[in-house]
C-alpha positions in Angstrom: 94.1 89.7 83.9 93.5 86.1 85.2 95.0 84.8 81.9 98.1 86.9 82.3 98.7 86.0 86.0 98.1 82.3 85.9 101.5 81.2 84.5 103.3 83.7 86.7 102.2 82.0 90.0 103.7 78.8 91.2 103.1 76.7 94.3 106.5 75.7 95.7 108.7 77.2 98.4 107.4 80.8 98.5 107.8 83.5 101.0 105.8 86.6 100.8 108.7 88.8 100.7 112.2 87.5 100.2 113.1 84.6 102.4 113.8 85.5 106.0 116.8 83.4 106.9 119.9 83.6 109.0 123.2 82.0 108.0 125.0 79.5 110.0 128.6 78.6 109.0 129.8 75.0 108.8 132.5 72.8 107.3 130.3 72.1 104.3 129.5 75.8 103.8 126.7 78.0 105.0 123.3 76.7 105.8 120.1 78.7 106.3 117.4 78.7 108.9 114.4 80.9 108.9 114.1 83.6 111.5 110.8 82.6 113.0 110.3 86.0 114.6 110.0 87.6 111.1 107.5 85.0 110.1 105.5 85.6 113.3 105.5 89.4 112.8 104.4 88.9 109.2 101.7 86.5 110.4 100.5 89.0 113.0 100.2 91.7 110.3 98.3 89.4 108.0 96.0 88.2 110.8 95.0 91.8 111.5 94.1 92.2 107.8 92.2 88.9 107.7 90.4 89.7 111.0 88.4 92.4 109.2 85.9 89.6 108.8 85.2 89.7 112.5 83.1 92.8 111.9 83.7 94.6 115.2 82.0 97.7 113.8 78.7 95.9 113.4 79.0 94.5 116.9 79.8 97.9 118.3 76.8 99.4 116.4 74.5 96.7 117.9 75.9 97.3 121.4 76.3 101.1 121.4 76.9 101.4 125.2 79.9 99.1 125.2 83.3 100.8 125.4 85.0 97.5 124.8 83.4 96.9 121.4 83.8 100.6 120.4 87.5 100.3 121.1 87.8 97.1 119.0 85.8 98.7 116.2 88.0 101.8 116.2 91.2 99.8 115.8 89.6 97.7 113.1 89.1 100.8 110.9 91.2 103.6 109.4 91.3 107.1 110.8 89.6 109.7 108.6 92.9 111.6 107.8 95.3 112.5 110.6 96.3 110.0 113.2 96.7 106.2 113.5 94.8 103.1 114.6 96.2 99.5 114.8 94.5 98.8 111.4 96.5 101.7 109.9 99.7 99.9 110.8 99.0 96.9 108.6 100.3 98.3 105.3 103.4 100.0 106.6 104.3 96.9 108.6 103.9 94.7 105.6 106.0 97.1 103.5 108.6 97.3 106.3 108.9 93.5 106.4 109.7 93.4 102.7 112.8 95.4 103.5 113.6 93.3 106.6 113.7 90.1 104.5 115.7 91.4 101.6 119.2 91.1 103.0 118.6 87.5 103.9 117.4 86.7 100.5 120.3 88.4 98.8 122.8 86.5 100.9 121.0 83.2 100.3 120.9 83.6 96.6 124.5 84.7 96.4 125.6 81.6 98.4 123.8 79.5 96.0 125.9 80.9 93.2 123.2 82.7 91.4 124.7 85.3 89.0 124.1 89.0 89.8 122.2 89.4 86.5 119.8 86.7 87.4 119.2 88.1 90.9 118.5 91.6 89.4 116.2 90.1 86.8 114.3 88.2 89.5 113.9 91.3 91.6 112.4 93.4 88.8 110.3 90.4 87.7 108.9 90.1 91.2 108.2 93.9 91.2 106.2 93.6 88.0 104.1 90.6 89.2 103.3 92.4 92.5 102.0 95.4 90.5 99.9 93.1 88.1 98.6 91.1 91.0 97.4 94.2 92.8 95.7 95.5 89.7 94.0 92.1 89.2 92.6 92.0 92.7 91.2 95.5 92.4 89.6 94.7 89.1 87.6 91.6 90.2 84.3 93.4 90.6 84.9 95.9 87.8 83.7 95.8 84.2 87.2 96.5 83.0 90.7 96.5 84.3 91.0 99.0 87.1 94.4 100.6 86.4 95.1 102.3 89.8 98.2 101.7 91.9 97.4 102.7 95.5 97.0 99.3 97.2 99.6 97.4 99.2 100.9 95.1 96.5 101.2 97.7 93.8 102.8 100.2 96.1 105.4 97.6 97.1 105.9 96.5 93.5 106.5 100.1 92.3 109.3 100.5 94.8 110.8 97.0 95.0 113.3 97.3 92.2 114.7 100.5 93.7 114.8 98.8 97.1 116.8 95.9 95.6 119.3 98.3 94.0 119.7 100.1 97.3 120.3 96.8 99.1 123.4 96.4 97.0 124.8 99.8 98.1 126.6 100.7 101.4 124.5 101.6 104.4 125.4 105.3 104.1 123.9 105.4 100.6 120.7 103.9 102.0 120.5 106.6 104.6 121.1 109.2 101.9 118.3 107.8 99.8 116.0 107.8 102.8 116.8 111.5 103.5 116.2 112.5 99.9 112.9 110.7 99.8 111.6 112.2 103.0 112.8 115.7 102.4 112.0 115.7 98.7 108.5 114.4 99.2 107.9 116.9 101.9 109.0 119.7 99.6 106.8 118.4 96.8 103.7 119.0 99.0 105.0 122.1 100.8 105.7 124.0 97.6 102.5 122.9 95.8 100.0 125.8 95.6 96.9 125.7 97.8 93.5 125.7 96.0 92.6 129.1 94.5 89.3 130.8 94.1 88.6 129.0 90.9 89.3 125.5 92.3 86.7 122.9 91.3 85.9 121.4 94.7 83.2 119.0 93.3 85.5 117.6 90.7 88.1 116.9 93.4 85.6 115.2 95.6 86.3 117.4 98.6 85.1 120.6 100.3 86.8 123.8 101.5 86.2 122.7 105.1 88.3 119.6 104.5 91.4 121.8 104.2 93.7 121.3 107.2 94.5 124.4 109.2 97.6 126.5 108.7 100.6 125.1 106.9 99.1 121.6 107.1 96.7 122.6 104.4 99.3 121.4 101.9 98.5 117.8 102.9 94.7 118.0 102.6 92.4 115.6 100.8 92.6 115.7 97.0 94.1 119.1 96.7 97.7 118.0 96.8 100.3 117.2 94.1 99.8 113.4 94.4 96.1 113.8 93.5 97.0 116.2 90.7 99.5 113.6 89.3 96.8 110.9 89.3 94.3 113.0 87.4 96.9 113.0 84.6 98.6 109.7 84.9 95.7 107.3 85.5 93.7 108.7 82.6 96.5 107.6 80.3 95.2 104.0 80.8 92.3 102.6 78.7 88.8 102.9 80.1 89.9 105.1 83.0 88.0 108.2 83.8 89.7 109.2 87.0 88.8 112.4 88.9 89.7 111.5 92.5 90.1 108.7 95.0 87.5 108.8 97.7 90.0 108.0 100.4 92.7 110.3 99.0 95.1 107.4 98.2 97.5 108.0 95.3 100.1 106.4 93.1 102.9 108.6 94.2 102.7 107.2 97.7 105.0 104.5 96.5 107.8 107.0 96.9 107.5 107.4 100.7 106.5 103.7 100.9 110.0 103.0 99.6 111.2 105.0 102.6 109.3 102.6 104.8 110.9 99.6 103.0 114.3 101.2 103.4 113.8 101.4 107.2 113.0 97.7 107.0 116.1 97.0 105.0 118.2 98.6 107.6 116.5 96.6 110.3 117.1 93.4 108.3 120.8 94.3 108.0 121.1 94.7 111.7 119.4 91.3 112.3 121.8 89.7 109.8 124.9 91.4 111.3 127.3 89.9 113.8 126.1 92.1 116.6 125.2 90.5 119.9 121.5 89.5 119.9 120.7 91.9 122.8 122.5 94.7 120.9 120.2 94.0 118.0 117.1 94.4 120.2 118.5 97.7 121.7 119.1 99.0 118.2 115.6 98.2 117.1 114.0 99.7 120.2 116.1 102.9 119.9 115.2 103.2 116.2 111.6 102.7 117.1 111.5 105.3 119.8 113.3 107.8 117.6 110.9 107.1 114.8 107.8 107.6 117.0 109.0 110.8 118.5 110.2 112.3 115.3 107.1 111.4 113.4 104.7 112.6 116.1 106.8 115.7 116.7 106.7 116.8 113.0 102.9 116.5 113.2 102.6 118.3 116.5 104.8 121.2 115.4 102.7 121.7 112.2 105.6 120.9 109.9 104.1 117.7 108.4 100.9 116.0 109.5 100.9 112.3 110.2 98.6 111.0 107.4 98.7 107.4 106.3 96.4 107.8 103.3 99.0 110.0 101.5 102.0 108.5 103.3 103.5 111.7 104.5 107.1 111.7 105.6 106.1 112.0 109.2 103.9 108.9 108.7 107.0 107.1 107.4 108.8 107.8 110.6 105.9 107.3 113.0 104.7 104.0 111.5 108.3 102.9 111.0 108.8 103.5 114.7 106.0 101.1 115.5 107.3 98.5 113.1 110.8 98.6 114.7 109.2 98.1 118.1 107.1 95.2 116.9 110.1 93.5 115.3 112.1 94.0 118.5 109.3 92.4 120.5 109.0 89.3 118.3 112.8 88.9 117.9 113.3 89.2 121.7 110.6 86.7 122.7 111.1 84.1 120.0 114.8 84.3 119.1 116.4 85.3 122.4 114.0 83.9 125.0 113.0 81.0 122.8 109.3 81.2 123.5 108.0 79.8 120.2 104.9 77.7 120.8 102.6 80.7 121.3 103.6 82.1 117.9 102.8 79.0 115.8 99.3 80.4 114.9 101.0 83.5 113.5 103.8 81.6 111.8 101.3 79.5 109.8 100.1 82.7 108.3 103.4 84.4 108.0 105.2 81.7 105.9 102.4 81.9 103.3 101.2 85.4 103.5 100.6 85.9 99.7 98.3 82.9 99.9 96.7 84.5 103.0 96.3 87.8 101.1 94.7 86.0 98.1 92.4 83.9 100.4 91.2 87.0 102.2 90.4 88.9 98.9 89.1 86.0 96.9 87.2 83.5 98.9 86.2 85.1 102.2 82.6 85.7 101.1 82.4 82.2 99.6 83.5 80.6 102.8 80.9 82.6 104.8 78.1 81.7 102.4 79.1 78.0 102.4 79.1 77.8 106.2 75.6 79.3 106.4 74.3 77.2 103.6 75.6 73.9 104.9 75.4 74.4 108.7 72.4 76.6 108.8 72.0 79.8 110.9 71.1 78.3 114.2 74.7 78.0 115.5 75.2 81.7 114.7 72.1 83.1 116.3 72.6 81.0 119.4 75.2 83.5 120.6 72.7 86.4 120.3 71.7 88.7 117.5 74.3 91.3 118.3 77.1 88.8 118.0 76.1 87.1 114.8 78.6 89.0 112.5 81.4 88.2 115.0 80.6 84.5 115.3 80.3 84.0 111.5 83.5 86.0 111.0 85.4 83.9 113.5 84.3 80.8 111.8 85.4 82.1 108.4 88.7 83.1 109.9 89.2 79.7 111.4 88.5 78.0 108.0 91.0 80.4 106.4 93.7 79.5 109.0 93.0 75.8 108.5 93.6 76.1 104.8 96.9 77.8 105.5 97.8 75.1 108.1 97.0 72.4 105.5 99.2 74.2 103.0 102.1 74.5 105.5 101.9 70.8 106.5 102.2 69.8 102.9 104.9 72.4 102.1 102.8 74.3 99.6 103.8 77.9 99.6 102.7 80.4 97.0 105.7 81.7 95.2 106.2 84.7 92.9 
């Protein structure tokens, strides 16, 4: 895999997802300036991912009576099945932002005179590279290529080509596609038969008590159609002996993930539109509230549980609601009120988020080991044994941010 990916990655003028720009007319033609609010939001999402190195869970375990650290640890982890933590919002927010940035990218490329064929080819090229990059990162500690497709990059890659094609269609077609995805994926699970008396629970890696109550049982761990699909599909690849995913994640989640990206696409089209800035904020806030209420309501009424791990339709709406509200916040504070200095730390990460993703997955352990090796352990233990994981993690996070800061200052951006 490294040999395949090396020529596909270049280091000049990249944005994680398509470039987030707004267009300003002029006598010499349109010019482009990045919407810093989108970069800041993306940086916030990536910072949450990178901040796993702070190890709040270990601190909470060392100080069991502290509600503060228990709260931090809870939101640095994923819920078991139903529900949501701040950490659970990382992947949907990142996927949402891919959709937000796409309209700006399309307009920029069109203004540069790029032919439609080239733009389409580039979109599907990007989709393929994202899939391969996700597979590569998951295979780093494996004896062979780990051909699974449930992580953030592969899920986005599987749906990105379709998202691009939808971006070329009228908004009503995008709404129609979203409805088909949400209703169709709900029906897929709702109509799939529940485990019978001869069901092999051990082979599925689950137990009868893990079935959700009532109608919600159709969205239970490793007894659903997405799990059944993977038991067939993933075993078509060489050296794969797939029976189940311990977390319940699946390949087919890319379908509702496309729904999340469509929500982002609509948000991006609103930001790119000629609406008054405050009207854009109102639209985003309204969409956010509707998404939260609709997603939570579907779960509360027992129609469709809110499960991130299998990306239920209710999760698309609920997490999408949060993403709309986050985007409204960043857009209001940065673009309308022009408070920008506070967001610089986030922007440094957001403009180079693929690099941030790679750093977090490839060299985090190396940085930690290097800090201990060259600086000793005294500076870590001086804060108390309970806080050692936090102190070391904060130092690693600082080094990672400084690498991204250095890259930004020298205009080095990882491009796919």
